[in-house]
C-alpha positions in Angstrom: 18.4 -172.5 -15.4 16.6 -170.5 -17.9 19.0 -168.7 -20.0 18.4 -164.9 -21.3 19.7 -163.4 -24.2 20.1 -159.8 -24.8 18.1 -158.6 -27.6 18.2 -154.7 -27.7 18.3 -151.7 -25.8 15.0 -151.0 -25.9 14.6 -147.2 -26.7 13.2 -148.1 -29.9 11.5 -151.1 -30.7 10.9 -153.0 -34.1 7.5 -152.6 -34.9 5.2 -154.2 -37.7 2.7 -152.4 -39.5 -0.2 -154.7 -39.6 -2.7 -152.1 -40.9 -3.7 -151.4 -44.7 -2.5 -147.6 -44.3 1.2 -146.2 -44.1 1.8 -145.0 -40.2 3.6 -142.1 -40.6 7.0 -140.7 -38.6 5.5 -138.9 -35.2 2.5 -141.1 -35.1 1.2 -142.2 -31.9 0.7 -145.8 -31.8 -1.0 -147.7 -28.8 -0.2 -151.3 -28.0 -1.4 -153.0 -24.9 -1.0 -150.3 -22.1 1.8 -148.4 -23.4 2.2 -146.0 -26.4 5.0 -145.8 -28.7 6.0 -143.0 -31.3 6.8 -144.3 -35.0 10.5 -143.1 -35.7 9.7 -143.4 -39.5 7.1 -143.7 -42.1 6.2 -147.7 -41.9 4.2 -148.8 -45.0 1.8 -152.0 -44.6 3.7 -155.0 -43.9 7.0 -153.5 -43.4 8.9 -153.1 -40.2 9.8 -149.8 -38.6 11.0 -148.1 -35.4 8.6 -147.1 -32.3 10.1 -145.2 -29.9 9.3 -146.4 -26.6 11.6 -143.7 -24.2 12.4 -140.4 -24.7 11.0 -136.8 -24.3 8.2 -135.9 -27.1 6.4 -132.8 -27.7 2.5 -133.6 -27.7 -0.6 -131.9 -28.4 -2.6 -130.9 -25.5 -6.0 -131.3 -24.6 -8.1 -127.6 -25.0 -8.3 -126.0 -21.7 -5.9 -128.4 -19.8 -3.2 -127.2 -17.3 -0.2 -129.6 -16.2 2.0 -129.3 -13.5 5.5 -130.3 -14.1 5.6 -134.3 -12.8 2.3 -134.9 -13.2 1.0 -138.1 -14.7 -0.7 -137.8 -18.6 -2.8 -139.5 -20.7 -3.1 -140.4 -24.4 -6.4 -139.8 -25.5 -6.5 -141.5 -28.5 -9.8 -140.4 -29.6 -9.1 -136.9 -30.0 -5.2 -137.6 -30.5 -4.1 -135.4 -27.7 -2.5 -135.4 -23.9 -5.0 -135.1 -21.2 -4.8 -135.2 -17.3 -7.7 -137.6 -17.2 -7.1 -141.1 -16.8 -10.4 -142.8 -17.7 -10.7 -144.3 -21.1 -7.6 -143.2 -21.9 -3.5 -144.7 -21.9 -1.1 -143.7 -19.3 1.5 -141.8 -21.5 4.0 -140.9 -18.7 4.6 -137.6 -17.1 5.0 -134.1 -17.8 8.4 -132.8 -18.1 7.7 -129.2 -17.4 4.5 -127.3 -16.8 1.8 -126.4 -19.4 -0.7 -123.9 -18.9 -4.3 -124.0 -19.6 -4.5 -122.5 -23.5 -1.0 -124.1 -24.5 -1.1 -126.0 -27.5 1.8 -128.7 -26.6 3.3 -130.4 -23.3 6.7 -132.1 -23.5 6.2 -135.8 -21.9 8.6 -138.2 -20.9 6.9 -141.5 -22.3 6.4 -144.8 -20.7 7.5 -143.7 -17.1 
């Protein structure tokens, strides 16, 4: 029988900055088919926290309305949340509605 050992709670994960620039706290990081939000500044080669659960306020794509509970996607090219799935990463779902013209939307990530 295989042994499984508890590692960590999983709301935030250890994340190594493999790039050459500092990752600033609050930066959205795409890893595989998921997103995370840097919980602190992470210097190149260093390990920091990456939030992968929770509700975060994201910038919302212009002229986009979102209903509460709707699936939303991270548009990494424009650094905004959108309702368009094509070429974007599933971010989670909208916690409350946002009207067209709103600048931000609350998102439960990776849900």
